[in-house]
A tleap script that builds the chain and sets N, CA, C and O, in Angstrom:
source leaprc.protein.ff14SB
mol = sequence {
  NMET ARG ALA CYS ARG HIE HIE GLN VAL ARG
  ARG GLN ASN LYS ALA ARG LEU ALA ALA TYR
  ILE GLU GLY ILE SER GLY VAL LYS VAL SER
  ILE ASP ALA MET PHE ASP VAL GLN VAL LYS
  ARG ILE HIE GLU TYR LYS ARG GLN LEU LEU
  ASN VAL MET GLY ILE ILE HIE ARG TYR ASP
  CYS ILE CLYS
}
set mol.1.N position { 3.310 0.452 -25.171 }
set mol.1.CA position { 2.234 0.185 -25.077 }
set mol.1.C position { 1.797 -0.977 -23.948 }
set mol.1.O position { 0.801 -0.792 -23.249 }
set mol.2.N position { 2.394 -1.860 -23.855 }
set mol.2.CA position { 2.572 -2.739 -23.064 }
set mol.2.C position { 2.918 -2.093 -21.408 }
set mol.2.O position { 2.321 -2.614 -20.466 }
set mol.3.N position { 3.618 -1.282 -21.221 }
set mol.3.CA position { 3.388 -0.711 -20.069 }
set mol.3.C position { 2.660 0.462 -19.707 }
set mol.3.O position { 2.832 1.039 -18.633 }
set mol.4.N position { 1.731 0.879 -20.711 }
set mol.4.CA position { 1.214 1.618 -20.259 }
set mol.4.C position { -0.157 1.238 -19.937 }
set mol.4.O position { -0.934 2.039 -19.418 }
set mol.5.N position { -0.577 -0.344 -20.324 }
set mol.5.CA position { -1.703 -1.306 -19.986 }
set mol.5.C position { -1.331 -1.657 -18.293 }
set mol.5.O position { -2.151 -1.625 -17.376 }
set mol.6.N position { 0.140 -1.993 -18.177 }
set mol.6.CA position { 0.521 -2.300 -16.635 }
set mol.6.C position { -0.034 -1.283 -15.626 }
set mol.6.O position { -0.783 -1.543 -14.684 }
set mol.7.N position { 0.476 -0.031 -15.989 }
set mol.7.CA position { 0.233 0.933 -15.250 }
set mol.7.C position { -1.135 0.990 -14.846 }
set mol.7.O position { -1.556 0.884 -13.694 }
set mol.8.N position { -1.988 1.218 -16.199 }
set mol.8.CA position { -3.422 1.348 -16.105 }
set mol.8.C position { -3.857 0.160 -14.974 }
set mol.8.O position { -4.351 0.726 -13.999 }
set mol.9.N position { -3.838 -0.738 -14.870 }
set mol.9.CA position { -4.254 -2.151 -14.603 }
set mol.9.C position { -3.890 -1.619 -13.039 }
set mol.9.O position { -4.807 -1.266 -12.299 }
set mol.10.N position { -2.444 -1.588 -12.581 }
set mol.10.CA position { -2.092 -1.297 -11.216 }
set mol.10.C position { -2.763 0.114 -10.824 }
set mol.10.O position { -2.939 0.220 -9.611 }
set mol.11.N position { -3.061 0.913 -11.379 }
set mol.11.CA position { -3.863 2.008 -11.236 }
set mol.11.C position { -5.334 1.656 -10.526 }
set mol.11.O position { -5.709 2.247 -9.513 }
set mol.12.N position { -6.015 0.755 -11.099 }
set mol.12.CA position { -6.913 0.430 -11.050 }
set mol.12.C position { -7.107 -0.450 -9.342 }
set mol.12.O position { -7.946 -0.335 -8.449 }
set mol.13.N position { -5.964 -1.248 -9.492 }
set mol.13.CA position { -5.921 -2.002 -8.363 }
set mol.13.C position { -5.779 -1.517 -6.769 }
set mol.13.O position { -6.158 -1.863 -5.650 }
set mol.14.N position { -5.001 -0.509 -7.402 }
set mol.14.CA position { -4.690 0.469 -5.999 }
set mol.14.C position { -5.999 1.204 -5.526 }
set mol.14.O position { -6.478 1.270 -4.394 }
set mol.15.N position { -6.437 1.732 -6.705 }
set mol.15.CA position { -8.040 2.202 -6.298 }
set mol.15.C position { -8.984 1.564 -5.543 }
set mol.15.O position { -9.601 2.024 -4.583 }
set mol.16.N position { -9.081 0.163 -6.177 }
set mol.16.CA position { -9.880 -0.786 -5.341 }
set mol.16.C position { -9.138 -1.219 -3.764 }
set mol.16.O position { -9.788 -1.309 -2.722 }
set mol.17.N position { -7.915 -1.412 -3.858 }
set mol.17.CA position { -7.421 -1.706 -2.755 }
set mol.17.C position { -7.922 -0.018 -1.638 }
set mol.17.O position { -8.605 -0.107 -0.618 }
set mol.18.N position { -7.582 0.820 -1.982 }
set mol.18.CA position { -8.173 1.945 -1.419 }
set mol.18.C position { -9.304 2.349 -1.005 }
set mol.18.O position { -9.483 3.077 -0.029 }
set mol.19.N position { -10.397 1.755 -1.952 }
set mol.19.CA position { -12.127 1.691 -1.534 }
set mol.19.C position { -12.259 0.906 -0.367 }
set mol.19.O position { -12.939 1.178 0.623 }
set mol.20.N position { -11.244 -0.530 -0.644 }
set mol.20.CA position { -11.514 -1.464 0.474 }
set mol.20.C position { -11.521 -0.669 1.917 }
set mol.20.O position { -12.437 -0.655 2.739 }
set mol.21.N position { -10.132 0.048 2.002 }
set mol.21.CA position { -9.613 0.406 2.810 }
set mol.21.C position { -10.359 1.211 3.909 }
set mol.21.O position { -10.592 1.005 5.100 }
set mol.22.N position { -10.685 2.377 2.888 }
set mol.22.CA position { -11.835 3.309 3.611 }
set mol.22.C position { -12.912 2.628 4.049 }
set mol.22.O position { -13.275 2.829 5.208 }
set mol.23.N position { -13.592 1.749 3.267 }
set mol.23.CA position { -14.677 0.711 3.896 }
set mol.23.C position { -14.577 0.205 5.178 }
set mol.23.O position { -15.587 0.133 5.879 }
set mol.24.N position { -13.207 -0.251 5.685 }
set mol.24.CA position { -13.669 -1.061 6.323 }
set mol.24.C position { -12.816 -0.520 7.849 }
set mol.24.O position { -12.872 -1.065 8.951 }
set mol.25.N position { -12.065 0.692 7.462 }
set mol.25.CA position { -11.637 1.905 8.530 }
set mol.25.C position { -11.959 2.968 8.534 }
set mol.25.O position { -11.631 3.689 9.476 }
set mol.26.N position { -12.677 3.426 7.537 }
set mol.26.CA position { -12.687 4.787 7.361 }
set mol.26.C position { -11.712 5.630 6.981 }
set mol.26.O position { -12.024 6.749 6.575 }
set mol.27.N position { -10.535 5.280 7.041 }
set mol.27.CA position { -9.658 5.675 6.432 }
set mol.27.C position { -9.206 6.157 4.880 }
set mol.27.O position { -8.617 5.376 4.133 }
set mol.28.N position { -9.550 7.544 4.478 }
set mol.28.CA position { -9.023 7.589 3.105 }
set mol.28.C position { -7.233 7.155 2.627 }
set mol.28.O position { -6.166 7.369 3.202 }
set mol.29.N position { -7.536 6.551 1.474 }
set mol.29.CA position { -6.025 6.480 1.127 }
set mol.29.C position { -5.731 7.229 -0.224 }
set mol.29.O position { -6.489 6.922 -1.145 }
set mol.30.N position { -5.113 7.820 -0.397 }
set mol.30.CA position { -4.468 8.494 -1.966 }
set mol.30.C position { -4.165 7.274 -2.734 }
set mol.30.O position { -3.464 6.326 -2.381 }
set mol.31.N position { -4.753 7.433 -3.756 }
set mol.31.CA position { -3.723 6.344 -4.703 }
set mol.31.C position { -2.627 6.317 -5.418 }
set mol.31.O position { -2.417 5.495 -6.310 }
set mol.32.N position { -1.687 7.409 -4.997 }
set mol.32.CA position { -1.041 8.409 -5.360 }
set mol.32.C position { 0.434 7.635 -4.483 }
set mol.32.O position { 1.595 7.424 -4.832 }
set mol.33.N position { -0.417 7.358 -3.102 }
set mol.33.CA position { 0.354 6.931 -2.341 }
set mol.33.C position { 1.182 5.641 -2.558 }
set mol.33.O position { 0.890 4.870 -3.471 }
set mol.34.N position { 2.579 5.327 -1.422 }
set mol.34.CA position { 3.235 4.115 -1.980 }
set mol.34.C position { 2.383 2.887 -1.051 }
set mol.34.O position { 2.074 3.105 0.120 }
set mol.35.N position { 2.093 1.728 -1.668 }
set mol.35.CA position { 1.416 0.802 -0.991 }
set mol.35.C position { 2.542 -0.436 -0.764 }
set mol.35.O position { 3.149 -0.841 -1.756 }
set mol.36.N position { 2.798 -1.006 0.509 }
set mol.36.CA position { 3.053 -2.075 0.456 }
set mol.36.C position { 2.787 -2.930 1.805 }
set mol.36.O position { 2.986 -2.672 2.992 }
set mol.37.N position { 2.209 -4.153 1.072 }
set mol.37.CA position { 1.526 -4.915 1.690 }
set mol.37.C position { 1.858 -5.922 2.178 }
set mol.37.O position { 2.163 -6.660 1.241 }
set mol.38.N position { 2.050 -6.644 3.492 }
set mol.38.CA position { 2.391 -7.856 4.228 }
set mol.38.C position { 1.253 -8.314 4.657 }
set mol.38.O position { 0.996 -7.806 5.749 }
set mol.39.N position { 0.169 -9.297 4.179 }
set mol.39.CA position { -0.689 -10.244 4.072 }
set mol.39.C position { -0.782 -11.054 5.583 }
set mol.39.O position { -1.551 -10.850 6.523 }
set mol.40.N position { 0.416 -12.144 5.411 }
set mol.40.CA position { 0.446 -13.267 6.606 }
set mol.40.C position { 1.434 -12.843 7.466 }
set mol.40.O position { 2.167 -11.926 7.095 }
set mol.41.N position { 1.643 -13.531 8.950 }
set mol.41.CA position { 2.757 -12.842 9.900 }
set mol.41.C position { 4.225 -12.704 9.469 }
set mol.41.O position { 4.528 -13.118 8.350 }
set mol.42.N position { 4.707 -12.424 9.876 }
set mol.42.CA position { 6.426 -12.419 9.671 }
set mol.42.C position { 7.363 -13.159 9.925 }
set mol.42.O position { 7.908 -12.644 10.901 }
set mol.43.N position { 7.911 -14.085 9.642 }
set mol.43.CA position { 8.861 -14.987 9.892 }
set mol.43.C position { 10.428 -14.412 9.608 }
set mol.43.O position { 10.989 -14.032 8.580 }
set mol.44.N position { 10.681 -14.483 10.431 }
set mol.44.CA position { 12.327 -13.895 10.696 }
set mol.44.C position { 13.098 -14.401 9.558 }
set mol.44.O position { 13.694 -13.781 8.678 }
set mol.45.N position { 12.945 -15.818 9.785 }
set mol.45.CA position { 14.129 -16.468 9.148 }
set mol.45.C position { 13.601 -16.142 7.364 }
set mol.45.O position { 14.365 -16.382 6.430 }
set mol.46.N position { 12.414 -15.662 7.196 }
set mol.46.CA position { 12.448 -15.766 5.600 }
set mol.46.C position { 12.497 -14.437 4.896 }
set mol.46.O position { 13.209 -13.753 5.631 }
set mol.47.N position { 12.153 -13.748 3.939 }
set mol.47.CA position { 12.639 -12.783 3.173 }
set mol.47.C position { 11.404 -11.243 4.066 }
set mol.47.O position { 11.522 -10.025 4.201 }
set mol.48.N position { 10.611 -12.026 4.353 }
set mol.48.CA position { 9.392 -11.284 5.026 }
set mol.48.C position { 10.245 -10.227 5.542 }
set mol.48.O position { 10.229 -9.104 5.039 }
set mol.49.N position { 11.134 -10.595 6.711 }
set mol.49.CA position { 11.618 -9.579 7.924 }
set mol.49.C position { 12.463 -8.793 6.805 }
set mol.49.O position { 11.980 -7.661 6.788 }
set mol.50.N position { 13.237 -8.850 6.104 }
set mol.50.CA position { 13.860 -7.909 4.967 }
set mol.50.C position { 12.897 -7.133 4.323 }
set mol.50.O position { 13.227 -5.948 4.288 }
set mol.51.N position { 11.579 -7.436 3.681 }
set mol.51.CA position { 10.859 -6.509 3.171 }
set mol.51.C position { 10.180 -5.578 4.200 }
set mol.51.O position { 9.706 -4.539 3.740 }
set mol.52.N position { 10.048 -5.832 5.717 }
set mol.52.CA position { 9.674 -5.148 6.454 }
set mol.52.C position { 10.608 -4.209 6.840 }
set mol.52.O position { 10.207 -3.059 7.014 }
set mol.53.N position { 11.774 -4.467 7.009 }
set mol.53.CA position { 13.152 -3.502 7.428 }
set mol.53.C position { 12.842 -2.545 6.040 }
set mol.53.O position { 12.482 -1.401 6.316 }
set mol.54.N position { 12.929 -2.848 4.692 }
set mol.54.CA position { 12.496 -2.247 3.914 }
set mol.54.C position { 11.420 -1.032 3.777 }
set mol.54.O position { 11.525 0.055 3.209 }
set mol.55.N position { 10.412 -1.579 4.461 }
set mol.55.CA position { 9.540 -0.755 4.125 }
set mol.55.C position { 9.500 0.282 5.513 }
set mol.55.O position { 8.709 1.225 5.481 }
set mol.56.N position { 10.142 0.135 6.408 }
set mol.56.CA position { 10.401 1.226 7.699 }
set mol.56.C position { 11.685 2.249 6.791 }
set mol.56.O position { 11.645 3.478 6.720 }
set mol.57.N position { 12.445 1.620 6.351 }
set mol.57.CA position { 13.557 2.352 6.008 }
set mol.57.C position { 12.820 3.594 4.659 }
set mol.57.O position { 12.952 4.818 4.645 }
set mol.58.N position { 12.159 2.821 3.786 }
set mol.58.CA position { 10.830 4.050 2.756 }
set mol.58.C position { 10.610 4.903 3.378 }
set mol.58.O position { 10.984 6.067 3.237 }
set mol.59.N position { 9.509 4.125 4.720 }
set mol.59.CA position { 8.945 5.244 5.570 }
set mol.59.C position { 9.877 6.312 5.947 }
set mol.59.O position { 9.694 7.451 5.520 }
set mol.60.N position { 10.837 6.037 6.693 }
set mol.60.CA position { 12.195 7.361 7.274 }
set mol.60.C position { 12.599 7.985 6.076 }
set mol.60.O position { 12.992 9.135 6.269 }
set mol.61.N position { 12.636 7.581 4.822 }
set mol.61.CA position { 13.105 8.409 3.866 }
set mol.61.C position { 11.970 9.272 3.578 }
set mol.61.O position { 12.335 10.443 3.678 }
set mol.62.N position { 11.052 9.198 3.342 }
set mol.62.CA position { 9.619 9.619 2.806 }
set mol.62.C position { 9.807 10.565 4.063 }
set mol.62.O position { 10.660 11.402 3.769 }
set mol.63.N position { 9.314 10.762 5.414 }
set mol.63.CA position { 9.156 11.467 6.247 }
set mol.63.C position { 10.621 12.577 6.623 }
set mol.63.O position { 10.552 13.403 7.534 }
savepdb mol mol.pdb
quit
């Protein structure tokens, strides 16, 4: 039951983010898409660089 609530909240938040993206850019994004967001600048010496490399890897695998 708890996992079900988690997925419901997650889906609602993805819908809000998709609506925001469409509102500011005019681009429609499916809430079934994989989202990975980096909000601040990337520091090479922190784990953010590893996160960006992971995003690129997942993109290449999907593509």
